[in-house]
LUMNUMAR-823858 format. One record per atom (N, C-alpha, C): x, y, z. Coordinates in steps of 0.02 Angstrom, whole numbers, padded with zeros to 5 digits, always signed. Each point is the difference from the previous one (the first is absolute). Layout:
// LUMNUMAR-823858
XYZ
...
END
This chain:
// LUMNUMAR-823858
+00042-00059+00000
-00042+00059+00000
+00044+00062+00000
-00023+00051-00035
+00039+00060-00008
+00015+00032+00068
-00050+00007+00042
+00010+00033+00065
+00043-00042+00046
-00012-00065+00002
+00037-00042+00046
+00075-00001-00017
+00016+00007-00064
+00070+00000-00020
+00037+00061+00026
-00038+00051+00020
+00031+00063+00019
-00012+00020+00072
-00024-00046+00040
-00014+00018+00069
+00063+00016+00040
+00057-00026-00022
+00062+00015+00035
+00027+00069-00018
-00029+00032-00051
+00025+00064-00023
-00040+00057+00032
-00016-00005+00063
-00037+00053+00033
+00040+00064+00002
-00037+00055-00003
+00030+00067+00002
+00050+00011-00057
-00020-00022-00058
+00040+00012-00060
-00008+00074-00020
+00053+00037+00002
-00004+00071-00016
+00013+00009-00075
-00048+00030-00035
+00006+00007-00072
-00005+00073-00021
+00016+00046+00043
-00003+00069-00020
-00026+00044+00055
-00016-00029+00056
-00017+00030+00064
-00034+00068-00006
-00008+00034+00055
+00027-00017+00065
-00038-00055+00038
-00054-00024-00029
-00040-00050+00034
+00021-00070-00022
+00010-00044+00047
+00018-00069-00017
-00059-00035-00032
+00015-00041-00049
-00052-00037-00035
+00002-00072+00024
-00056-00025+00024
-00002-00069+00023
+00000-00048-00059
+00019-00060+00013
+00009-00049-00053
-00066-00017-00035
-00056+00011+00032
-00063-00020-00031
-00030+00057-00042
+00036+00056-00008
-00021+00050-00048
+00022-00023-00070
-00033-00050-00025
+00023-00034-00060
+00011+00047-00059
-00047+00045-00011
+00003+00041-00060
+00058+00049+00003
+00014+00029+00059
+00055+00047+00005
+00067-00036-00008
+00006-00057+00031
+00062-00039-00007
+00010-00020-00073
-00053-00023-00032
+00005-00021-00070
+00018+00058-00045
-00030+00058+00012
+00013+00058-00043
+00070+00028+00009
+00022+00007+00063
+00063+00035+00013
+00060-00046+00001
-00010-00062+00019
+00057-00046+00006
+00004-00048-00058
-00057-00028-00019
+00000-00050-00053
-00014+00029-00068
-00017+00065-00003
-00013+00035-00063
-00054-00035-00040
-00055-00017+00033
-00058-00027-00035
-00049+00055-00015
-00036-00003-00056
-00048+00053-00016
-00059-00002+00047
-00024+00059+00018
-00057+00006+00046
-00047+00054-00026
-00062-00003+00023
-00046+00055-00008
+00014+00050+00055
-00003+00065-00016
+00006+00052+00051
-00070+00028+00012
-00031-00024+00053
-00069+00016+00017
-00001+00058+00049
-00041+00050-00013
-00001+00059+00042
-00038-00012+00065
+00025+00031+00053
-00028-00011+00066
-00070+00028+00007
-00015+00053-00037
-00062+00036+00012
-00061-00033-00032
+00006-00017-00065
-00059-00026-00034
+00011-00067-00034
+00058-00030+00008
+00011-00065-00029
+00015+00000-00074
+00006+00060-00031
+00020+00003-00070
+00073-00019-00008
+00021-00013-00060
+00068-00022-00013
+00033+00046-00051
+00066+00004+00004
+00038+00041-00047
+00008-00036-00066
-00006+00037-00054
+00014-00026-00066
+00025+00056-00045
+00045-00016-00048
+00022+00051-00047
-00058+00025-00042
+00000+00065-00016
-00053+00027-00043
+00002-00033-00069
+00061-00017-00023
+00008-00034-00064
+00038-00065+00013
-00026-00055-00029
+00028-00065+00015
+00053-00022-00051
+00003+00032-00058
+00044-00024-00054
+00073+00014+00017
+00043-00044-00026
+00071+00006+00015
+00033+00061-00032
-00031+00028-00053
+00030+00058-00033
-00029+00066+00025
-00037-00002+00056
-00025+00062+00030
+00042+00016+00062
+00031+00059+00000
+00048+00017+00052
-00013+00067+00033
-00050+00038-00023
-00008+00068+00025
-00068+00011+00032
-00032-00054+00020
-00063+00005+00036
+00010-00021+00072
-00049+00014+00040
+00007-00011+00072
-00033-00062+00026
-00025+00005+00061
-00030-00056+00036
-00068+00023+00026
-00047-00046+00003
-00065+00017+00028
-00023-00055+00049
-00050+00018+00039
-00029-00047+00047
-00063-00029-00031
-00002-00065-00011
-00058-00033-00029
-00038-00038+00053
-00065-00002-00007
-00041-00034+00050
-00031-00064-00026
+00010-00015-00064
-00025-00063-00029
+00056-00032-00040
+00009-00065+00010
+00052-00036-00036
-00030-00031-00062
+00005+00036-00055
-00031-00022-00063
+00045-00052-00033
-00029-00042-00043
+00039-00053-00032
+00060+00026-00041
-00008+00057-00032
+00055+00026-00041
+00060+00019+00043
-00013+00031+00057
+00054+00018+00046
+00034-00062+00027
-00041-00049+00019
+00028-00061+00028
+00041-00038-00051
-00024-00002-00062
+00036-00035-00052
+00068+00033-00015
+00001+00066+00004
+00062+00037-00013
+00044+00008+00061
-00021-00029+00057
+00036+00005+00064
+00006+00072+00023
-00050+00040-00017
+00001+00070+00020
-00013+00010+00074
-00022-00052+00034
-00014+00005+00072
+00059-00021+00043
+00055-00020-00032
+00057-00028+00036
+00060+00046-00002
+00037+00002+00056
+00060+00041+00006
+00056-00039+00033
+00060+00015-00021
+00060-00025+00033
+00031+00056+00042
+00019-00014+00061
+00037+00048+00041
+00071-00025+00002
+00040+00025-00046
+00065-00028-00016
+00056+00033+00040
+00042-00040+00035
+00056+00029+00037
+00046+00041-00045
+00023+00057+00027
+00040+00046-00041
+00055+00033+00041
+00031-00037+00045
+00056+00027+00038
-00022+00030+00066
+00042+00044+00028
-00012+00027+00067
+00012+00075+00001
-00035+00033+00045
+00012+00070+00017
+00019+00001+00073
+00065+00005+00013
+00024-00012+00068
-00009-00074+00014
-00039-00015+00051
-00016-00070+00016
-00071-00018-00018
-00035+00044-00034
-00069-00013-00019
-00003-00027-00071
-00032-00057-00010
-00006-00027-00068
-00045+00043-00043
+00017+00003-00064
-00039+00037-00049
-00030-00048-00050
-00055+00022-00033
-00035-00044-00045
-00024+00039-00061
-00010-00036-00055
-00037+00024-00058
-00071-00028+00005
-00049+00038-00022
-00068-00026-00006
-00011-00012-00075
-00001-00063-00019
-00002-00017-00071
-00064-00036-00018
-00029+00019-00056
-00062-00030-00024
+00014-00065-00035
-00043-00049+00011
+00005-00063-00037
-00032+00007-00069
-00039+00053-00010
-00031+00012-00065
+00050+00030-00048
+00001-00025-00062
+00047+00026-00049
+00071-00022+00011
+00009-00053+00037
+00068-00025+00013
+00031-00025-00065
+00063+00019-00012
+00035-00019-00060
+00046-00059+00016
-00010-00055-00033
+00041-00059+00012
+00071+00013-00026
+00050-00026+00035
+00070+00011-00022
+00013-00032-00067
+00041+00034-00040
+00018-00027-00065
+00052-00056+00008
+00002-00047-00046
+00053-00052+00004
+00069+00031-00002
+00045-00027+00037
+00067+00028+00003
+00036-00010-00067
+00041+00050-00017
+00038-00004-00063
+00064-00038+00009
+00042+00004-00050
+00062-00037+00001
+00052+00032+00046
-00005+00066+00010
+00051+00035+00039
-00008-00012+00074
+00056+00003+00036
-00002-00010+00072
-00038+00056+00034
+00005+00061-00026
-00035+00056+00030
-00076-00011-00002
-00024-00026-00057
-00071-00014-00006
-00021-00054+00048
+00043-00049+00009
-00018-00057+00043
-00008+00021+00072
+00036+00052+00022
-00003+00021+00070
-00048+00058+00013
-00027+00029-00053
-00041+00060+00009
-00067-00018+00031
-00018+00038+00051
-00067-00006+00029
-00013-00063+00038
+00051-00034+00026
-00011-00062+00034
+00001+00010+00076
-00041-00040+00033
-00004+00005+00072
+00049-00047+00034
-00006-00004+00066
+00046-00042+00038
-00008-00074-00017
-00058-00020-00023
-00011-00070-00016
+00020-00017-00072
+00026+00050-00036
+00022-00013-00068
-00055+00005-00052
-00062+00009+00021
-00055+00004-00048
-00007+00072-00026
-00013+00008-00064
-00009+00068-00027
-00058+00035+00035
+00010+00063+00016
-00053+00038+00033
-00048+00029-00051
-00064-00005+00013
-00048+00033-00046
+00001+00075+00010
-00018+00037-00051
-00006+00072+00006
-00071+00017+00022
-00005+00035+00055
-00066+00019+00027
-00005+00075+00006
-00058+00026-00014
-00013+00072+00008
-00007+00016+00074
+00030+00055+00021
+00002+00019+00070
-00040+00063+00012
-00026+00007+00061
-00031+00062+00020
+00055+00052+00012
-00005+00055-00036
+00051+00052+00001
-00031+00066+00022
+00035+00037+00042
-00026+00064+00024
+00036+00058-00035
-00032+00057+00000
+00027+00061-00030
+00054+00029+00045
+00051+00032-00031
+00053+00029+00040
-00026+00053+00049
-00051+00038-00020
-00023+00056+00040
-00062-00017+00041
-00020-00062+00003
-00059-00019+00039
+00016+00007+00074
-00051+00006+00043
-00071+00007-00018
-00020+00074-00008
-00017+00019-00061
-00027+00066-00015
-00060-00011-00045
-00041+00049-00006
-00065-00008-00032
+00005-00028-00070
+00049+00021-00039
+00006-00024-00069
+00053-00054-00008
+00031-00020+00055
+00056-00047-00006
-00006-00058+00048
-00060-00010+00028
-00005-00053+00051
-00028-00065-00027
-00013-00003-00066
-00021-00064-00028
+00059-00047-00005
-00014-00062-00016
+00053-00050-00011
-00006-00026-00071
+00053-00031-00023
+00000-00034-00065
+00024-00071+00009
-00029-00045-00040
+00020-00070+00001
+00036-00014-00065
+00065-00010+00004
+00037-00012-00061
+00071-00022+00014
+00035-00021-00052
+00070-00018+00005
+00041+00063+00011
+00058-00006+00033
+00039+00060+00018
+00015+00047-00057
+00014-00028-00059
+00019+00043-00056
-00059+00019-00044
-00061-00018+00021
-00059+00014-00040
-00046+00053+00030
+00006+00012+00065
-00044+00049+00032
+00023+00070-00020
-00041+00051+00014
+00017+00068-00018
+00061+00024+00039
+00032+00053-00026
+00065+00021+00025
+00000+00015+00075
-00050+00036+00025
+00001+00019+00070
-00024-00056+00046
-00013-00058-00028
-00013-00059+00040
+00063-00044+00004
+00056+00028-00020
+00064-00035+00005
+00042+00034+00054
+00051-00035+00024
+00039+00024+00056
+00038+00064-00015
+00008+00042+00050
+00035+00063-00008
+00075-00009-00012
+00027-00054+00027
+00073-00010-00003
+00022-00048-00054
-00041-00008-00050
+00018-00042-00056
-00020-00073+00007
-00022-00019+00059
-00022-00069+00011
-00076-00002-00003
-00029-00030-00051
-00073-00002-00006
-00034-00029+00062
+00035-00044+00036
-00031-00034+00056
-00013+00046+00059
+00032+00060+00001
-00008+00044+00057
-00074+00013+00015
-00039+00010-00051
-00070+00016+00009
-00045-00061+00004
+00030-00059+00004
-00039-00062+00002
+00013-00041+00064
+00040+00028+00045
+00016-00037+00061
-00048+00018+00056
-00023-00051+00036
-00049+00009+00053
+00022-00034+00064
-00014+00034+00056
+00006-00031+00066
-00069-00030+00015
-00001-00063+00019
-00063-00033+00016
-00005-00005+00077
-00048+00035+00027
-00011+00000+00072
-00058-00046+00018
+00012-00046+00044
-00051-00048+00019
-00038+00027+00060
-00067-00003-00005
-00042+00024+00054
-00013-00055+00051
-00021+00018+00060
-00010-00052+00052
-00056-00049-00017
-00045+00018-00045
-00056-00043-00014
+00008-00039-00065
+00060-00006-00025
+00012-00043-00058
-00004+00033-00067
-00001+00066-00002
-00001+00036-00063
+00069+00030-00015
+00006+00033-00057
+00062+00033-00018
-00015+00070-00027
+00047+00045+00011
-00004+00068-00026
+00063+00013-00041
-00008+00032-00057
+00056+00014-00045
+00023+00072+00007
+00065+00010+00011
+00029+00067+00006
+00054+00006-00053
-00006+00048-00047
+00052+00008-00051
+00063+00029+00030
+00057-00027-00018
+00063+00022+00030
+00016+00072-00020
-00024+00022-00058
+00014+00068-00022
-00043+00052+00037
-00055-00022+00030
-00046+00046+00036
-00021-00032+00065
+00044-00001+00050
-00014-00038+00061
-00057+00028+00042
-00026+00060-00016
-00056+00027+00037
-00066-00017-00034
+00002-00043-00050
-00060-00018-00038
-00011-00076+00002
-00061-00020-00016
-00017-00070-00006
-00042-00011-00062
-00008-00061-00020
-00042-00017-00058
-00073+00009+00020
-00034+00046-00033
-00069+00015+00018
-00044+00009-00061
-00050+00043+00007
-00049+00009-00054
-00017+00074-00009
-00020+00016-00061
-00019+00068-00017
-00057+00025+00045
+00009+00058+00027
-00050+00032+00045
-00016-00044+00060
+00044-00047+00016
-00009-00045+00057
-00064-00040-00006
-00028-00006-00059
-00061-00038-00011
+00017-00072-00017
-00029-00046+00036
+00013-00071-00011
-00065-00031-00028
-00008+00004-00064
-00059-00026-00034
+00022-00039-00061
-00047-00032-00033
+00015-00037-00060
+00032+00045-00052
+00054-00022-00031
+00036+00036-00052
+00036+00062+00027
+00011+00004+00066
+00038+00056+00027
+00071-00001-00028
+00026+00059-00015
+00068+00005-00027
+00051+00000+00055
+00051-00042-00009
+00054-00004+00050
+00046+00059-00007
+00015+00032+00056
+00047+00056+00002
+00041-00005+00064
+00051+00042+00004
+00036+00007+00063
-00037+00051+00043
-00007-00014+00064
-00032+00047+00045
+00045+00010+00060
-00004+00059+00029
+00040+00014+00060
-00022-00044+00058
+00048-00024+00037
-00014-00043+00057
-00012+00045+00061
-00058+00032+00002
-00015+00047+00054
-00002-00035+00068
-00026-00060+00001
-00007-00035+00064
+00067-00018+00031
+00043-00030-00041
+00065-00019+00025
+00000-00062+00043
-00056-00031+00009
-00003-00062+00039
-00048-00048-00034
-00009-00058+00029
-00040-00051-00033
-00074+00019-00003
-00025+00034+00052
-00071+00020-00002
-00010+00054-00052
+00050+00042-00010
-00007+00053-00050
+00005-00025-00071
+00030-00058-00010
+00010-00024-00068
-00041-00062-00016
-00049-00016+00042
-00038-00061-00013
-00037+00004-00066
-00020+00060-00021
-00037+00006-00063
+00044-00014-00059
+00066+00002+00009
+00047-00016-00053
+00039-00063+00015
-00032-00045+00035
+00031-00065+00015
-00029-00053-00046
+00043-00045-00022
-00021-00053-00046
+00015-00067+00031
-00043-00048-00013
+00009-00067+00024
+00020-00045-00058
+00061-00028+00002
+00017-00049-00052
-00043-00061+00006
-00027-00024-00055
-00043-00059+00001
+00028-00053-00047
+00010-00059+00027
+00021-00056-00041
-00060-00029-00038
+00012-00040-00052
-00055-00028-00039
-00053-00035+00042
+00020-00037+00051
-00049-00036+00039
-00036+00045+00051
+00018+00064+00001
-00032+00046+00047
-00041+00053-00036
-00004-00003-00065
-00034+00053-00038
-00072+00008+00021
-00034-00053+00017
-00071+00004+00016
-00013+00012+00074
+00053+00011+00039
-00008+00011+00071
+00003+00074+00014
-00051+00029+00032
+00002+00072+00016
+00061+00016+00043
+00029+00058-00012
+00062+00017+00034
-00009+00001+00076
-00059+00018+00025
-00008+00006+00072
-00007-00069+00033
+00000-00053-00040
-00002-00067+00028
+00068-00034+00001
+00050+00034-00025
+00066-00030-00003
+00051+00041+00039
-00025+00040+00047
+00047+00035+00044
+00042-00050+00038
+00062+00018+00015
+00044-00045+00036
+00016+00028+00069
END
């Protein structure tokens, strides 16, 4: 059983400051095992999905959907990877990558450089996934939207200031005491992943919002619950840990 295999891993810290118990299956799977999950919102149970699901769309944002339609499910538009991306001090950083529009790796060429390009620790070629990217000047009224795209495909001001496209795609994942997660962009540490006009309704546009509360009660409206496939039909308030 998945949970029983991990009972010895109590208080597994995956981005703190709150320790994650071993039975928080979805958080462990998303942050440690890099399995795709649904990001379900704490307030109304809607889930995040890219506004455009096609792999050649890179300059559109993210919205909150309240119905999982067959087209979205078929395109894996409801699934996200929270991919490890190094550290900021001692805090792990992550990319938020969409499973929709994922580009399969091309067969390796004859050259040694081609053979080693884009490979992970296990030697398998890494797929190209579109990432949630923030604007350099966010959060401001005209610059607080996000884009889902490959680093070299998003608009210019959604790329890093210092020449590294990843600057605007790195996130600190903060785990809440009740089993949810909050995303904080490393380029704007006073902001969190939120919604336009703070409205959490169907088709709400995802934007960066100021973290006025500064604590877990203040950010509950921008907390997401990772859901594994076997938990999709379980209301979030029934899977508190």
